[in-house]
C-alpha positions as CSV (number, residue, x, y, z in Angstrom):
1,X,21.7,-1.6,0.5
2,X,18.0,-2.5,0.3
3,X,16.3,-2.6,3.4
4,X,13.3,-5.1,4.6
5,X,10.2,-3.6,5.3
6,X,6.5,-4.5,5.4
7,X,2.8,-2.7,5.2
8,X,2.0,-1.1,8.0
9,X,-0.9,0.1,6.8
10,X,-3.2,2.4,4.6
11,X,-4.6,5.4,5.9
12,X,-6.1,8.7,4.1
13,X,-4.6,11.5,5.2
14,X,-7.3,13.8,5.7
15,X,-4.8,17.1,4.7
16,X,-4.7,15.9,1.1
17,X,-7.5,13.7,1.2
18,X,-5.1,11.2,-0.5
19,X,-4.4,7.2,0.5
20,X,-1.3,6.0,1.7
21,X,0.1,3.2,2.8
22,X,2.8,3.5,5.2
23,X,5.9,0.9,4.7
24,X,7.9,-0.2,8.1
25,X,11.7,-0.9,8.8
26,X,11.2,-2.7,11.5
27,X,14.6,-3.1,12.1
28,X,15.6,1.5,12.7
29,X,12.4,2.4,13.2
30,X,11.3,4.1,9.9
31,X,7.9,4.2,8.2
32,X,8.0,5.3,4.6
33,X,4.8,7.2,3.4
34,X,3.7,6.4,-0.2
35,X,1.2,8.6,-2.0
36,X,-1.0,5.7,-3.8
37,X,-4.3,5.7,-6.1
38,X,-7.7,4.8,-4.6
39,X,-7.7,1.5,-6.2
40,X,-4.6,0.8,-6.0
41,X,-5.2,1.4,-2.2
42,X,-8.3,-0.6,-2.0
43,X,-6.6,-3.4,-3.7
44,X,-3.4,-3.4,-0.6
45,X,-5.7,-3.3,2.4
46,X,-8.1,-5.9,1.0
47,X,-5.0,-8.5,0.7
48,X,-3.6,-6.6,4.1
49,X,-7.3,-7.4,5.3
50,X,-7.9,-11.2,4.3
51,X,-10.6,-10.3,1.8
52,X,-11.4,-11.6,-1.6
53,X,-13.1,-10.1,-3.8
54,X,-15.6,-11.7,-5.2
55,X,-14.0,-11.7,-9.0
56,X,-10.5,-11.2,-9.4
57,X,-9.0,-7.6,-9.2
58,X,-6.4,-6.5,-11.7
59,X,-3.3,-7.1,-8.9
60,X,-5.4,-11.2,-8.5
61,X,-5.6,-11.6,-12.4
62,X,-1.4,-10.4,-12.7
63,X,-0.6,-12.2,-10.8
64,X,-3.3,-15.3,-11.7
65,X,-1.1,-14.6,-15.2
66,X,2.4,-15.0,-13.6
67,X,1.5,-18.1,-11.9
68,X,0.1,-19.9,-14.9
69,X,3.3,-19.2,-16.6
70,X,5.3,-21.2,-13.8
71,X,7.0,-17.5,-13.3
72,X,7.8,-16.2,-9.3
73,X,7.8,-13.3,-8.4
74,X,11.0,-13.4,-5.7
75,X,11.1,-9.6,-4.6
76,X,10.0,-5.9,-5.2
77,X,11.9,-2.8,-4.3
78,X,11.2,0.6,-4.0
79,X,14.7,1.8,-5.9
80,X,14.7,5.5,-6.5
81,X,12.7,8.5,-5.8
82,X,12.8,11.4,-8.2
83,X,10.4,14.8,-7.8
84,X,8.6,13.0,-5.4
85,X,7.7,10.2,-7.5
86,X,8.2,6.7,-6.4
87,X,9.9,4.3,-8.6
88,X,9.4,0.8,-8.0
89,X,10.8,-2.9,-9.5
90,X,9.4,-6.2,-9.5
91,X,12.1,-9.0,-9.9
92,X,10.8,-12.2,-11.8
93,X,12.4,-15.4,-12.3
94,X,11.1,-17.4,-14.9
95,X,12.6,-20.5,-16.4
96,X,15.4,-20.0,-14.3
97,X,16.3,-16.5,-15.8
98,X,15.7,-13.2,-13.8
99,X,13.8,-9.9,-15.4
100,X,13.6,-6.7,-13.2
101,X,10.2,-4.7,-14.6
102,X,10.0,-1.2,-13.9
103,X,6.2,-1.0,-12.0
104,X,4.6,1.8,-9.8
105,X,5.3,1.0,-5.8
106,X,1.6,0.6,-5.7
107,X,1.2,-2.3,-8.3
108,X,4.5,-3.5,-6.6
109,X,3.1,-3.9,-3.3
110,X,0.3,-5.1,-4.3
111,X,1.5,-7.4,-6.2
112,X,4.2,-8.8,-3.3
113,X,1.3,-9.4,-1.2
114,X,-0.7,-11.6,-3.1
115,X,2.3,-13.2,-3.8
116,X,3.6,-13.6,-0.4
117,X,7.3,-11.9,-2.4
118,X,9.4,-9.7,0.2
119,X,9.3,-6.2,-0.2
120,X,12.6,-3.8,-0.2
121,X,13.5,-0.1,0.2
122,X,17.2,1.7,-1.2
123,X,19.5,2.8,1.6
124,X,18.7,5.7,-0.3
125,X,15.0,6.1,-0.8
126,X,15.1,5.6,2.9
127,X,17.1,8.3,3.9
128,X,15.5,10.8,1.7
129,X,11.9,10.1,2.7
130,X,11.2,7.9,5.6
131,X,10.2,9.3,9.2
132,X,11.8,8.2,12.2
133,X,10.8,7.2,15.6
134,X,13.0,10.0,16.6
135,X,10.8,12.5,14.2
136,X,7.7,12.0,15.4
137,X,8.1,12.4,19.3
138,X,6.9,15.6,20.9
139,X,8.8,17.2,23.2
140,X,6.8,14.4,26.5
141,X,8.1,11.8,24.0
142,X,4.4,11.6,22.9
143,X,4.0,10.3,19.2
144,X,2.5,13.8,17.0
145,X,3.5,12.8,13.2
146,X,3.7,9.6,13.2
147,X,1.2,7.7,10.4
148,X,-2.7,7.0,12.6
149,X,-4.2,3.3,12.0
150,X,-7.1,3.3,9.9
151,X,-10.5,5.2,11.7
152,X,-13.4,4.1,10.8
153,X,-13.9,7.6,8.3
154,X,-11.2,5.8,6.5
155,X,-12.9,1.8,6.8
156,X,-15.8,3.4,5.1
157,X,-14.9,5.1,2.2
158,X,-12.7,2.2,1.5
159,X,-16.1,0.2,1.6
160,X,-17.5,2.5,-0.6
161,X,-15.4,2.0,-2.9
162,X,-15.1,-1.2,-2.5
163,X,-19.1,-1.7,-3.1
164,X,-18.9,1.3,-6.3
165,X,-16.6,-1.4,-7.8
166,X,-18.3,-4.1,-7.2
167,X,-21.4,-2.9,-8.5
168,X,-23.6,-2.7,-4.7
169,X,-24.7,0.6,-5.4
170,X,-27.2,0.5,-2.9
171,X,-24.9,-1.3,-0.7
172,X,-22.4,2.5,-1.5
173,X,-25.3,4.7,-1.0
174,X,-25.7,3.3,2.8
175,X,-22.3,3.8,3.3
176,X,-21.6,7.6,1.6
177,X,-24.5,8.9,4.3
178,X,-22.8,6.7,7.6
179,X,-19.7,8.7,5.8
180,X,-21.5,12.5,5.6
181,X,-23.1,11.8,9.2
182,X,-19.6,10.9,10.8
183,X,-18.0,13.8,8.8
184,X,-21.6,16.1,9.9
185,X,-20.5,14.6,14.2
């Protein structure tokens, strides 16, 4: 069985200093955190915030290629979890033929956001790796381990990475200084 999810947010895990995409199952009140690389986190966050880069990023290029051959991404599925590694499939329809392509979840999610394709997670993966509302409540019903929304530090770090990728090094240096000041306070 497949569970429909949406991308809730991209955040930085302060303990591991790695980016995490949070997929949300609104029906069962579950979150699925998936660690992603910096570039993929940036690509997902930019799309969530409707920010168009000055030149196409890799996922924009792939979307444009798919559209140019009149194919369509019908859905993406996070379908497996093995040895702490998530796996995904991109369902592609071309000339009436459906095919599934193996992908990293981060790439599949970035493409799904750009093509407005639905995102699903297998029930098996959700059962093994998701966090529920009940698990995130403390003794007084307060959230204790729920993923936090992107804070100022997270946003500044993503902005700095975007500035670097856009070769705006003066902006990146200014953002680096803001990050350092924020960390010191």
